[in-house]
NUTI-54107 format. One record per residue (C-alpha): residue number from 1; x, y, z; chain. Coordinates in Angstrom, 2 decimals. Example, Ala and Ser with C-alpha at 12.3 -4.5 7.8 and 13.67 -1.06 7.14 Angstrom:
BEGIN
<num:1 | u:12.30 | v:-4.50 | w:7.80 | chaine:A>
<num:2 | u:13.67 | v:-1.06 | w:7.14 | chaine:A>
END
This chain:
BEGIN
<num:1 | u:-2.32 | v:-7.75 | w:-6.44 | chaine:A>
<num:2 | u:-4.85 | v:-9.76 | w:-8.33 | chaine:A>
<num:3 | u:-5.55 | v:-13.48 | w:-8.08 | chaine:A>
<num:4 | u:-8.14 | v:-16.08 | w:-7.21 | chaine:A>
<num:5 | u:-11.53 | v:-15.16 | w:-5.86 | chaine:A>
<num:6 | u:-10.76 | v:-13.40 | w:-2.58 | chaine:A>
<num:7 | u:-13.72 | v:-14.88 | w:-0.78 | chaine:A>
<num:8 | u:-12.50 | v:-18.41 | w:-1.39 | chaine:A>
<num:9 | u:-8.84 | v:-17.59 | w:-0.85 | chaine:A>
<num:10 | u:-9.29 | v:-15.74 | w:2.41 | chaine:A>
<num:11 | u:-11.75 | v:-18.27 | w:3.76 | chaine:A>
<num:12 | u:-9.30 | v:-21.13 | w:3.09 | chaine:A>
<num:13 | u:-6.26 | v:-19.22 | w:4.35 | chaine:A>
<num:14 | u:-7.94 | v:-18.37 | w:7.66 | chaine:A>
<num:15 | u:-10.74 | v:-20.89 | w:7.90 | chaine:A>
<num:16 | u:-9.90 | v:-21.70 | w:11.50 | chaine:A>
<num:17 | u:-10.83 | v:-18.19 | w:12.60 | chaine:A>
<num:18 | u:-14.40 | v:-17.87 | w:11.21 | chaine:A>
<num:19 | u:-16.03 | v:-14.64 | w:10.01 | chaine:A>
<num:20 | u:-15.09 | v:-15.17 | w:6.36 | chaine:A>
<num:21 | u:-16.83 | v:-12.00 | w:5.21 | chaine:A>
<num:22 | u:-14.76 | v:-9.93 | w:7.65 | chaine:A>
<num:23 | u:-11.53 | v:-11.31 | w:6.23 | chaine:A>
<num:24 | u:-12.78 | v:-10.57 | w:2.73 | chaine:A>
<num:25 | u:-13.56 | v:-6.95 | w:3.56 | chaine:A>
<num:26 | u:-10.52 | v:-5.93 | w:5.62 | chaine:A>
<num:27 | u:-7.75 | v:-6.26 | w:2.97 | chaine:A>
<num:28 | u:-9.90 | v:-4.48 | w:0.38 | chaine:A>
<num:29 | u:-10.72 | v:-1.64 | w:2.76 | chaine:A>
<num:30 | u:-7.08 | v:-1.27 | w:3.85 | chaine:A>
<num:31 | u:-6.00 | v:-1.12 | w:0.22 | chaine:A>
<num:32 | u:-8.76 | v:1.40 | w:-0.43 | chaine:A>
<num:33 | u:-7.54 | v:3.55 | w:2.46 | chaine:A>
<num:34 | u:-4.00 | v:3.36 | w:1.04 | chaine:A>
<num:35 | u:-4.98 | v:4.47 | w:-2.47 | chaine:A>
<num:36 | u:-7.23 | v:7.24 | w:-1.14 | chaine:A>
<num:37 | u:-4.32 | v:8.43 | w:1.03 | chaine:A>
<num:38 | u:-2.18 | v:8.57 | w:-2.12 | chaine:A>
<num:39 | u:-4.86 | v:10.55 | w:-3.96 | chaine:A>
<num:40 | u:-5.03 | v:13.08 | w:-1.12 | chaine:A>
<num:41 | u:-1.26 | v:13.36 | w:-0.87 | chaine:A>
<num:42 | u:-0.73 | v:13.83 | w:-4.61 | chaine:A>
<num:43 | u:-3.62 | v:16.30 | w:-4.92 | chaine:A>
<num:44 | u:-2.18 | v:18.47 | w:-2.16 | chaine:A>
<num:45 | u:-0.05 | v:20.30 | w:-4.73 | chaine:A>
<num:46 | u:-3.30 | v:21.86 | w:-5.95 | chaine:A>
<num:47 | u:-3.61 | v:23.58 | w:-2.54 | chaine:A>
<num:48 | u:-0.32 | v:25.47 | w:-2.05 | chaine:A>
<num:49 | u:-1.87 | v:27.85 | w:0.51 | chaine:A>
<num:50 | u:-3.41 | v:25.33 | w:2.88 | chaine:A>
<num:51 | u:-3.88 | v:26.08 | w:6.60 | chaine:A>
<num:52 | u:-1.15 | v:24.68 | w:8.82 | chaine:A>
<num:53 | u:-3.41 | v:22.13 | w:10.60 | chaine:A>
<num:54 | u:-4.53 | v:20.81 | w:7.21 | chaine:A>
<num:55 | u:-0.93 | v:20.53 | w:6.10 | chaine:A>
<num:56 | u:-0.12 | v:18.53 | w:9.23 | chaine:A>
<num:57 | u:-3.01 | v:16.15 | w:8.57 | chaine:A>
<num:58 | u:-2.14 | v:15.66 | w:4.91 | chaine:A>
<num:59 | u:1.49 | v:15.08 | w:5.81 | chaine:A>
<num:60 | u:0.49 | v:12.17 | w:8.00 | chaine:A>
<num:61 | u:-1.89 | v:10.85 | w:5.35 | chaine:A>
<num:62 | u:0.99 | v:10.95 | w:2.86 | chaine:A>
<num:63 | u:3.24 | v:9.04 | w:5.28 | chaine:A>
<num:64 | u:0.58 | v:6.34 | w:5.77 | chaine:A>
<num:65 | u:0.01 | v:5.50 | w:2.10 | chaine:A>
<num:66 | u:3.09 | v:3.54 | w:1.03 | chaine:A>
<num:67 | u:3.67 | v:1.37 | w:4.15 | chaine:A>
<num:68 | u:-0.04 | v:0.54 | w:4.30 | chaine:A>
<num:69 | u:0.04 | v:-0.49 | w:0.64 | chaine:A>
<num:70 | u:3.02 | v:-2.72 | w:1.43 | chaine:A>
<num:71 | u:1.13 | v:-4.27 | w:4.36 | chaine:A>
<num:72 | u:-1.83 | v:-5.20 | w:2.15 | chaine:A>
<num:73 | u:0.45 | v:-6.58 | w:-0.56 | chaine:A>
<num:74 | u:1.89 | v:-8.91 | w:2.09 | chaine:A>
<num:75 | u:-1.60 | v:-10.05 | w:3.04 | chaine:A>
<num:76 | u:-2.39 | v:-10.80 | w:-0.59 | chaine:A>
<num:77 | u:0.89 | v:-12.65 | w:-1.10 | chaine:A>
<num:78 | u:0.17 | v:-14.79 | w:1.97 | chaine:A>
<num:79 | u:-3.30 | v:-15.67 | w:0.69 | chaine:A>
<num:80 | u:-1.96 | v:-16.69 | w:-2.71 | chaine:A>
<num:81 | u:0.94 | v:-18.70 | w:-1.26 | chaine:A>
<num:82 | u:-1.21 | v:-20.64 | w:1.21 | chaine:A>
<num:83 | u:-3.68 | v:-21.63 | w:-1.49 | chaine:A>
<num:84 | u:-1.11 | v:-22.61 | w:-4.07 | chaine:A>
<num:85 | u:-0.82 | v:-26.11 | w:-5.49 | chaine:A>
<num:86 | u:2.74 | v:-25.32 | w:-6.62 | chaine:A>
<num:87 | u:4.83 | v:-22.77 | w:-4.75 | chaine:A>
<num:88 | u:7.33 | v:-22.66 | w:-7.60 | chaine:A>
<num:89 | u:4.69 | v:-21.75 | w:-10.17 | chaine:A>
<num:90 | u:3.10 | v:-19.29 | w:-7.77 | chaine:A>
<num:91 | u:6.41 | v:-17.54 | w:-7.23 | chaine:A>
<num:92 | u:7.03 | v:-17.31 | w:-10.98 | chaine:A>
<num:93 | u:3.62 | v:-15.65 | w:-11.30 | chaine:A>
<num:94 | u:4.51 | v:-13.19 | w:-8.55 | chaine:A>
<num:95 | u:7.83 | v:-12.41 | w:-10.24 | chaine:A>
<num:96 | u:6.05 | v:-11.71 | w:-13.52 | chaine:A>
<num:97 | u:3.59 | v:-9.49 | w:-11.71 | chaine:A>
<num:98 | u:6.46 | v:-7.66 | w:-10.05 | chaine:A>
<num:99 | u:8.26 | v:-7.16 | w:-13.38 | chaine:A>
<num:100 | u:5.09 | v:-5.70 | w:-14.90 | chaine:A>
<num:101 | u:4.81 | v:-3.27 | w:-11.99 | chaine:A>
<num:102 | u:8.45 | v:-2.28 | w:-12.46 | chaine:A>
<num:103 | u:7.89 | v:-1.68 | w:-16.18 | chaine:A>
<num:104 | u:4.77 | v:0.38 | w:-15.52 | chaine:A>
<num:105 | u:6.62 | v:2.42 | w:-12.92 | chaine:A>
<num:106 | u:9.57 | v:3.13 | w:-15.23 | chaine:A>
<num:107 | u:7.14 | v:4.19 | w:-17.96 | chaine:A>
<num:108 | u:5.14 | v:6.41 | w:-15.62 | chaine:A>
<num:109 | u:8.25 | v:8.33 | w:-14.55 | chaine:A>
<num:110 | u:8.44 | v:9.66 | w:-18.12 | chaine:A>
<num:111 | u:4.95 | v:11.15 | w:-17.98 | chaine:A>
<num:112 | u:6.04 | v:14.36 | w:-16.29 | chaine:A>
<num:113 | u:3.84 | v:14.35 | w:-13.19 | chaine:A>
<num:114 | u:4.88 | v:15.72 | w:-9.79 | chaine:A>
<num:115 | u:4.18 | v:12.31 | w:-8.22 | chaine:A>
<num:116 | u:7.04 | v:10.19 | w:-6.84 | chaine:A>
<num:117 | u:6.09 | v:6.97 | w:-8.64 | chaine:A>
<num:118 | u:5.94 | v:3.95 | w:-6.35 | chaine:A>
<num:119 | u:5.07 | v:1.11 | w:-8.75 | chaine:A>
<num:120 | u:8.65 | v:0.04 | w:-9.51 | chaine:A>
<num:121 | u:9.40 | v:-0.06 | w:-5.79 | chaine:A>
<num:122 | u:6.29 | v:-2.20 | w:-5.24 | chaine:A>
<num:123 | u:7.37 | v:-4.51 | w:-8.04 | chaine:A>
<num:124 | u:10.75 | v:-5.12 | w:-6.41 | chaine:A>
<num:125 | u:9.00 | v:-5.51 | w:-3.07 | chaine:A>
<num:126 | u:6.67 | v:-8.17 | w:-4.47 | chaine:A>
<num:127 | u:9.51 | v:-10.16 | w:-6.06 | chaine:A>
<num:128 | u:11.51 | v:-10.23 | w:-2.83 | chaine:A>
<num:129 | u:8.63 | v:-10.40 | w:-0.36 | chaine:A>
<num:130 | u:6.73 | v:-13.19 | w:-2.13 | chaine:A>
<num:131 | u:9.78 | v:-15.46 | w:-1.77 | chaine:A>
<num:132 | u:10.09 | v:-14.76 | w:1.97 | chaine:A>
<num:133 | u:6.37 | v:-15.29 | w:2.60 | chaine:A>
<num:134 | u:6.72 | v:-18.91 | w:1.45 | chaine:A>
<num:135 | u:8.91 | v:-19.66 | w:4.47 | chaine:A>
<num:136 | u:7.65 | v:-20.72 | w:7.90 | chaine:A>
<num:137 | u:6.12 | v:-17.91 | w:9.95 | chaine:A>
<num:138 | u:8.97 | v:-17.83 | w:12.47 | chaine:A>
<num:139 | u:11.43 | v:-17.20 | w:9.64 | chaine:A>
<num:140 | u:9.19 | v:-14.54 | w:8.13 | chaine:A>
<num:141 | u:9.03 | v:-12.77 | w:11.50 | chaine:A>
<num:142 | u:12.79 | v:-13.06 | w:12.02 | chaine:A>
<num:143 | u:13.59 | v:-11.65 | w:8.56 | chaine:A>
<num:144 | u:11.11 | v:-8.80 | w:9.07 | chaine:A>
<num:145 | u:12.76 | v:-7.88 | w:12.36 | chaine:A>
<num:146 | u:16.30 | v:-8.13 | w:10.97 | chaine:A>
<num:147 | u:15.48 | v:-5.97 | w:7.95 | chaine:A>
<num:148 | u:13.71 | v:-3.40 | w:10.12 | chaine:A>
<num:149 | u:16.76 | v:-3.13 | w:12.38 | chaine:A>
<num:150 | u:19.26 | v:-3.08 | w:9.51 | chaine:A>
<num:151 | u:17.31 | v:-0.70 | w:7.26 | chaine:A>
<num:152 | u:18.56 | v:2.63 | w:8.61 | chaine:A>
<num:153 | u:22.30 | v:1.80 | w:8.55 | chaine:A>
<num:154 | u:21.95 | v:0.15 | w:5.14 | chaine:A>
<num:155 | u:20.20 | v:3.24 | w:3.75 | chaine:A>
<num:156 | u:22.83 | v:5.55 | w:5.21 | chaine:A>
<num:157 | u:25.70 | v:3.42 | w:3.91 | chaine:A>
<num:158 | u:24.20 | v:3.11 | w:0.41 | chaine:A>
<num:159 | u:23.70 | v:6.86 | w:0.10 | chaine:A>
<num:160 | u:27.39 | v:7.44 | w:0.84 | chaine:A>
<num:161 | u:28.65 | v:5.16 | w:-1.93 | chaine:A>
<num:162 | u:29.85 | v:7.37 | w:-4.78 | chaine:A>
<num:163 | u:29.95 | v:4.49 | w:-7.24 | chaine:A>
<num:164 | u:26.18 | v:4.10 | w:-6.91 | chaine:A>
<num:165 | u:25.70 | v:7.50 | w:-8.56 | chaine:A>
<num:166 | u:28.45 | v:7.15 | w:-11.18 | chaine:A>
<num:167 | u:27.85 | v:3.61 | w:-12.50 | chaine:A>
<num:168 | u:25.10 | v:4.41 | w:-14.98 | chaine:A>
<num:169 | u:21.34 | v:4.66 | w:-15.00 | chaine:A>
<num:170 | u:20.68 | v:0.96 | w:-14.36 | chaine:A>
<num:171 | u:22.77 | v:0.75 | w:-11.19 | chaine:A>
<num:172 | u:21.44 | v:4.09 | w:-9.97 | chaine:A>
<num:173 | u:17.84 | v:2.94 | w:-10.55 | chaine:A>
<num:174 | u:18.34 | v:-0.41 | w:-8.83 | chaine:A>
<num:175 | u:20.01 | v:1.21 | w:-5.83 | chaine:A>
<num:176 | u:17.13 | v:3.69 | w:-5.64 | chaine:A>
<num:177 | u:14.59 | v:0.88 | w:-5.48 | chaine:A>
<num:178 | u:16.61 | v:-0.95 | w:-2.86 | chaine:A>
<num:179 | u:17.94 | v:1.72 | w:-0.48 | chaine:A>
<num:180 | u:18.80 | v:5.19 | w:-1.80 | chaine:A>
<num:181 | u:15.47 | v:6.67 | w:-2.88 | chaine:A>
<num:182 | u:14.35 | v:9.70 | w:-0.84 | chaine:A>
<num:183 | u:10.77 | v:8.39 | w:-0.95 | chaine:A>
<num:184 | u:10.42 | v:4.59 | w:-1.04 | chaine:A>
<num:185 | u:12.92 | v:1.79 | w:-0.42 | chaine:A>
<num:186 | u:12.78 | v:-2.00 | w:-0.25 | chaine:A>
<num:187 | u:14.62 | v:-1.86 | w:3.06 | chaine:A>
<num:188 | u:11.75 | v:0.05 | w:4.66 | chaine:A>
<num:189 | u:8.77 | v:-1.45 | w:2.82 | chaine:A>
<num:190 | u:9.72 | v:-5.11 | w:3.23 | chaine:A>
<num:191 | u:9.07 | v:-5.28 | w:7.01 | chaine:A>
<num:192 | u:5.54 | v:-3.94 | w:6.45 | chaine:A>
<num:193 | u:4.97 | v:-6.45 | w:3.63 | chaine:A>
<num:194 | u:6.05 | v:-9.32 | w:5.88 | chaine:A>
<num:195 | u:3.99 | v:-7.96 | w:8.77 | chaine:A>
<num:196 | u:0.93 | v:-8.05 | w:6.52 | chaine:A>
<num:197 | u:1.60 | v:-11.71 | w:5.72 | chaine:A>
<num:198 | u:1.99 | v:-12.51 | w:9.41 | chaine:A>
<num:199 | u:-1.21 | v:-10.69 | w:10.35 | chaine:A>
<num:200 | u:-3.14 | v:-12.59 | w:7.68 | chaine:A>
<num:201 | u:-1.69 | v:-15.86 | w:8.96 | chaine:A>
<num:202 | u:-2.58 | v:-14.90 | w:12.54 | chaine:A>
<num:203 | u:-6.12 | v:-13.88 | w:11.65 | chaine:A>
<num:204 | u:-7.64 | v:-10.42 | w:11.24 | chaine:A>
<num:205 | u:-9.58 | v:-10.31 | w:14.48 | chaine:A>
<num:206 | u:-9.97 | v:-8.67 | w:17.87 | chaine:A>
<num:207 | u:-7.50 | v:-10.21 | w:20.30 | chaine:A>
<num:208 | u:-4.51 | v:-9.34 | w:22.47 | chaine:A>
<num:209 | u:-2.36 | v:-8.68 | w:19.41 | chaine:A>
<num:210 | u:-4.80 | v:-6.07 | w:18.13 | chaine:A>
<num:211 | u:-4.95 | v:-4.28 | w:21.49 | chaine:A>
<num:212 | u:-1.15 | v:-4.39 | w:21.71 | chaine:A>
<num:213 | u:-0.91 | v:-2.74 | w:18.30 | chaine:A>
<num:214 | u:-3.34 | v:-0.07 | w:19.46 | chaine:A>
<num:215 | u:-1.17 | v:0.62 | w:22.52 | chaine:A>
<num:216 | u:2.03 | v:0.74 | w:20.45 | chaine:A>
<num:217 | u:0.65 | v:3.05 | w:17.75 | chaine:A>
<num:218 | u:0.66 | v:6.41 | w:19.63 | chaine:A>
<num:219 | u:3.98 | v:5.68 | w:21.34 | chaine:A>
<num:220 | u:5.68 | v:4.86 | w:18.04 | chaine:A>
<num:221 | u:4.15 | v:7.87 | w:16.31 | chaine:A>
<num:222 | u:5.26 | v:10.28 | w:19.05 | chaine:A>
<num:223 | u:8.94 | v:9.30 | w:18.93 | chaine:A>
<num:224 | u:9.72 | v:11.52 | w:15.94 | chaine:A>
<num:225 | u:8.06 | v:14.78 | w:17.03 | chaine:A>
<num:226 | u:9.13 | v:14.44 | w:20.68 | chaine:A>
<num:227 | u:12.74 | v:13.72 | w:19.76 | chaine:A>
<num:228 | u:12.87 | v:16.83 | w:17.58 | chaine:A>
<num:229 | u:10.88 | v:19.12 | w:19.85 | chaine:A>
<num:230 | u:12.18 | v:18.26 | w:23.32 | chaine:A>
<num:231 | u:15.48 | v:16.42 | w:22.86 | chaine:A>
<num:232 | u:17.03 | v:18.65 | w:20.23 | chaine:A>
<num:233 | u:17.70 | v:15.86 | w:17.72 | chaine:A>
<num:234 | u:18.03 | v:16.81 | w:14.09 | chaine:A>
<num:235 | u:15.01 | v:16.49 | w:11.85 | chaine:A>
<num:236 | u:14.24 | v:12.89 | w:10.95 | chaine:A>
<num:237 | u:14.93 | v:11.81 | w:7.37 | chaine:A>
<num:238 | u:12.91 | v:9.30 | w:5.37 | chaine:A>
<num:239 | u:14.03 | v:5.79 | w:6.18 | chaine:A>
<num:240 | u:15.72 | v:6.36 | w:9.53 | chaine:A>
<num:241 | u:14.53 | v:4.70 | w:12.75 | chaine:A>
<num:242 | u:12.36 | v:7.58 | w:13.91 | chaine:A>
<num:243 | u:10.70 | v:7.86 | w:10.51 | chaine:A>
<num:244 | u:10.06 | v:4.11 | w:10.52 | chaine:A>
<num:245 | u:8.48 | v:4.28 | w:13.98 | chaine:A>
<num:246 | u:6.32 | v:7.16 | w:12.75 | chaine:A>
<num:247 | u:5.09 | v:4.93 | w:9.91 | chaine:A>
<num:248 | u:4.56 | v:2.02 | w:12.32 | chaine:A>
<num:249 | u:2.30 | v:4.21 | w:14.44 | chaine:A>
<num:250 | u:0.21 | v:5.27 | w:11.47 | chaine:A>
<num:251 | u:-0.10 | v:1.79 | w:9.97 | chaine:A>
<num:252 | u:-0.91 | v:0.14 | w:13.30 | chaine:A>
<num:253 | u:-3.60 | v:2.73 | w:14.00 | chaine:A>
<num:254 | u:-5.17 | v:2.37 | w:10.55 | chaine:A>
<num:255 | u:-5.13 | v:-1.43 | w:10.79 | chaine:A>
<num:256 | u:-6.67 | v:-1.47 | w:14.28 | chaine:A>
<num:257 | u:-9.43 | v:0.97 | w:13.34 | chaine:A>
<num:258 | u:-10.40 | v:-0.98 | w:10.22 | chaine:A>
<num:259 | u:-10.43 | v:-4.33 | w:12.07 | chaine:A>
<num:260 | u:-12.49 | v:-2.89 | w:14.91 | chaine:A>
<num:261 | u:-15.01 | v:-1.38 | w:12.51 | chaine:A>
<num:262 | u:-15.17 | v:-4.49 | w:10.33 | chaine:A>
<num:263 | u:-15.87 | v:-6.71 | w:13.35 | chaine:A>
<num:264 | u:-18.71 | v:-4.64 | w:14.79 | chaine:A>
<num:265 | u:-21.80 | v:-6.64 | w:15.68 | chaine:A>
<num:266 | u:-24.99 | v:-6.12 | w:13.72 | chaine:A>
<num:267 | u:-26.82 | v:-2.89 | w:14.41 | chaine:A>
<num:268 | u:-27.14 | v:0.70 | w:13.25 | chaine:A>
<num:269 | u:-23.42 | v:1.34 | w:13.67 | chaine:A>
<num:270 | u:-22.58 | v:-1.74 | w:11.62 | chaine:A>
<num:271 | u:-24.83 | v:-0.58 | w:8.78 | chaine:A>
<num:272 | u:-23.20 | v:2.85 | w:8.73 | chaine:A>
<num:273 | u:-19.72 | v:1.32 | w:8.67 | chaine:A>
<num:274 | u:-20.67 | v:-1.07 | w:5.89 | chaine:A>
<num:275 | u:-21.93 | v:1.87 | w:3.83 | chaine:A>
<num:276 | u:-18.69 | v:3.79 | w:4.38 | chaine:A>
<num:277 | u:-16.65 | v:0.72 | w:3.49 | chaine:A>
<num:278 | u:-18.31 | v:0.32 | w:0.08 | chaine:A>
<num:279 | u:-16.39 | v:3.05 | w:-1.81 | chaine:A>
<num:280 | u:-13.18 | v:2.09 | w:-0.01 | chaine:A>
<num:281 | u:-13.59 | v:-1.54 | w:-1.03 | chaine:A>
<num:282 | u:-14.31 | v:-0.47 | w:-4.58 | chaine:A>
<num:283 | u:-11.21 | v:1.72 | w:-4.77 | chaine:A>
<num:284 | u:-9.19 | v:-1.05 | w:-3.13 | chaine:A>
<num:285 | u:-10.15 | v:-3.60 | w:-5.75 | chaine:A>
<num:286 | u:-9.18 | v:-1.29 | w:-8.65 | chaine:A>
<num:287 | u:-6.34 | v:0.47 | w:-6.81 | chaine:A>
<num:288 | u:-3.66 | v:-0.01 | w:-9.48 | chaine:A>
<num:289 | u:-5.88 | v:1.22 | w:-12.28 | chaine:A>
<num:290 | u:-6.92 | v:4.21 | w:-10.17 | chaine:A>
<num:291 | u:-3.25 | v:4.93 | w:-9.46 | chaine:A>
<num:292 | u:-2.34 | v:5.08 | w:-13.15 | chaine:A>
<num:293 | u:-5.43 | v:7.13 | w:-14.01 | chaine:A>
<num:294 | u:-4.89 | v:9.86 | w:-11.44 | chaine:A>
<num:295 | u:-1.15 | v:10.13 | w:-12.21 | chaine:A>
<num:296 | u:-2.00 | v:10.48 | w:-15.90 | chaine:A>
<num:297 | u:-4.38 | v:13.35 | w:-15.12 | chaine:A>
<num:298 | u:-1.80 | v:15.06 | w:-12.91 | chaine:A>
<num:299 | u:0.87 | v:14.62 | w:-15.58 | chaine:A>
<num:300 | u:-1.39 | v:16.16 | w:-18.21 | chaine:A>
<num:301 | u:-2.04 | v:19.16 | w:-16.00 | chaine:A>
<num:302 | u:1.60 | v:19.53 | w:-14.96 | chaine:A>
<num:303 | u:2.94 | v:19.37 | w:-18.50 | chaine:A>
<num:304 | u:0.38 | v:21.92 | w:-19.69 | chaine:A>
<num:305 | u:0.29 | v:24.37 | w:-16.77 | chaine:A>
<num:306 | u:2.95 | v:23.44 | w:-14.21 | chaine:A>
<num:307 | u:2.33 | v:23.46 | w:-10.49 | chaine:A>
<num:308 | u:-0.51 | v:25.81 | w:-9.54 | chaine:A>
<num:309 | u:0.66 | v:28.98 | w:-7.75 | chaine:A>
<num:310 | u:-2.75 | v:29.39 | w:-6.10 | chaine:A>
<num:311 | u:-5.30 | v:27.00 | w:-4.68 | chaine:A>
<num:312 | u:-6.99 | v:25.06 | w:-7.48 | chaine:A>
<num:313 | u:-10.01 | v:23.48 | w:-5.88 | chaine:A>
<num:314 | u:-11.29 | v:21.99 | w:-9.14 | chaine:A>
<num:315 | u:-8.03 | v:20.15 | w:-9.69 | chaine:A>
<num:316 | u:-8.11 | v:18.85 | w:-6.13 | chaine:A>
<num:317 | u:-11.72 | v:17.71 | w:-6.52 | chaine:A>
<num:318 | u:-10.93 | v:15.81 | w:-9.73 | chaine:A>
<num:319 | u:-8.04 | v:13.92 | w:-8.14 | chaine:A>
<num:320 | u:-9.74 | v:13.08 | w:-4.83 | chaine:A>
<num:321 | u:-13.56 | v:12.80 | w:-4.75 | chaine:A>
<num:322 | u:-13.98 | v:12.29 | w:-8.49 | chaine:A>
<num:323 | u:-11.33 | v:9.54 | w:-8.56 | chaine:A>
<num:324 | u:-12.95 | v:7.85 | w:-5.56 | chaine:A>
<num:325 | u:-16.29 | v:7.95 | w:-7.36 | chaine:A>
<num:326 | u:-14.71 | v:6.57 | w:-10.54 | chaine:A>
<num:327 | u:-13.06 | v:3.73 | w:-8.61 | chaine:A>
<num:328 | u:-16.31 | v:2.80 | w:-6.88 | chaine:A>
<num:329 | u:-18.38 | v:3.06 | w:-10.08 | chaine:A>
<num:330 | u:-15.96 | v:0.94 | w:-12.11 | chaine:A>
<num:331 | u:-15.89 | v:-1.77 | w:-9.43 | chaine:A>
<num:332 | u:-19.66 | v:-1.62 | w:-8.96 | chaine:A>
<num:333 | u:-20.82 | v:-1.53 | w:-12.59 | chaine:A>
<num:334 | u:-17.92 | v:-2.94 | w:-14.60 | chaine:A>
<num:335 | u:-15.74 | v:-5.13 | w:-12.41 | chaine:A>
<num:336 | u:-12.02 | v:-5.79 | w:-12.70 | chaine:A>
<num:337 | u:-9.80 | v:-2.76 | w:-13.28 | chaine:A>
<num:338 | u:-7.86 | v:-2.76 | w:-16.58 | chaine:A>
<num:339 | u:-4.44 | v:-2.91 | w:-14.87 | chaine:A>
<num:340 | u:-5.62 | v:-5.64 | w:-12.53 | chaine:A>
<num:341 | u:-6.92 | v:-7.48 | w:-15.59 | chaine:A>
<num:342 | u:-3.52 | v:-7.10 | w:-17.27 | chaine:A>
<num:343 | u:-1.70 | v:-8.54 | w:-14.25 | chaine:A>
<num:344 | u:-4.11 | v:-11.45 | w:-14.11 | chaine:A>
<num:345 | u:-3.66 | v:-12.13 | w:-17.83 | chaine:A>
<num:346 | u:0.15 | v:-12.15 | w:-17.85 | chaine:A>
<num:347 | u:0.29 | v:-14.44 | w:-14.80 | chaine:A>
<num:348 | u:-2.47 | v:-16.83 | w:-15.84 | chaine:A>
<num:349 | u:-4.69 | v:-15.81 | w:-12.93 | chaine:A>
<num:350 | u:-7.40 | v:-14.07 | w:-14.93 | chaine:A>
<num:351 | u:-10.57 | v:-12.69 | w:-13.44 | chaine:A>
<num:352 | u:-13.60 | v:-11.71 | w:-15.53 | chaine:A>
<num:353 | u:-13.34 | v:-8.17 | w:-16.85 | chaine:A>
<num:354 | u:-17.07 | v:-7.63 | w:-16.47 | chaine:A>
<num:355 | u:-18.68 | v:-8.20 | w:-13.07 | chaine:A>
<num:356 | u:-20.95 | v:-11.28 | w:-13.19 | chaine:A>
<num:357 | u:-24.57 | v:-10.37 | w:-12.55 | chaine:A>
<num:358 | u:-25.15 | v:-10.75 | w:-8.84 | chaine:A>
<num:359 | u:-21.57 | v:-11.93 | w:-8.37 | chaine:A>
<num:360 | u:-18.60 | v:-10.67 | w:-6.39 | chaine:A>
<num:361 | u:-15.14 | v:-10.19 | w:-7.77 | chaine:A>
<num:362 | u:-12.09 | v:-11.15 | w:-5.76 | chaine:A>
<num:363 | u:-9.30 | v:-8.75 | w:-4.92 | chaine:A>
<num:364 | u:-6.14 | v:-10.70 | w:-4.21 | chaine:A>
END
């Protein structure tokens, strides 16, 4: 998730579309929205007695986080691949980055938090997705569609295989990352990753594709509740077709809103949007570091006190607004996040740890 200076990378990758600053902002803001959604979802345990409407809202925020993160990872992978002098070397760097994410995820599971750790799943996603992104766009689109169609039956089949659960920890862990996890799976995240690469290749702009996504979003989102409420179908499970359409609706809506806001013409509205985007961009550029930090805080609380039986507003505030402020402040006054720095170091794509005076740090 780190790499060359994003301004240069994005400008080269989409130079034919103009508006370089827009293409710089959008991936950062989308990643910022994804990490903030994770903060809100994970902090919800601090509010066990929330009103029902709030629970509904937070449930949708939780559902948005992981597929949106996958979408932005695909955008970043596309930028890096299109600006590579050697695809082989670039892929090796992506594999190393993925292995580091897997190792961090395995380590974080031992911390004792109530968070379903996603980093290992993202590591596997990066290793697989970065290879596919190097193909021609038509092949990327075809693979995305095939995986999206095959995901539900593959998940169902994998969960029925007894040997998966009796072959030892390694096999069980690998199968969880690929298809059997109740939370995140390669089969469901990969289509979003590849969609992100395709959107970046197409250009992050207002056009017929954007309006089509806006039209699709509510229809896709409504499939799950309508099928359960009016057609008597059983409750959707994570990873089935209705759940995937639900995620498609949320991701499409988030993407469309961010692109529309980022492409506003100059004026009072544009200045307000730019101000709102600042903390989101900051959190987006240090998203991995912010992820580890907030999980560490939750783990410390959970190990010491367990899940709160009553609303703990201080705990919620520390995990959501305080973490957002920390992410923005680190990006604004320091620069590269420590985990992002680590990934850059091990892959030979280092960025300066300290923000250059008057400079801008990349985010890919």
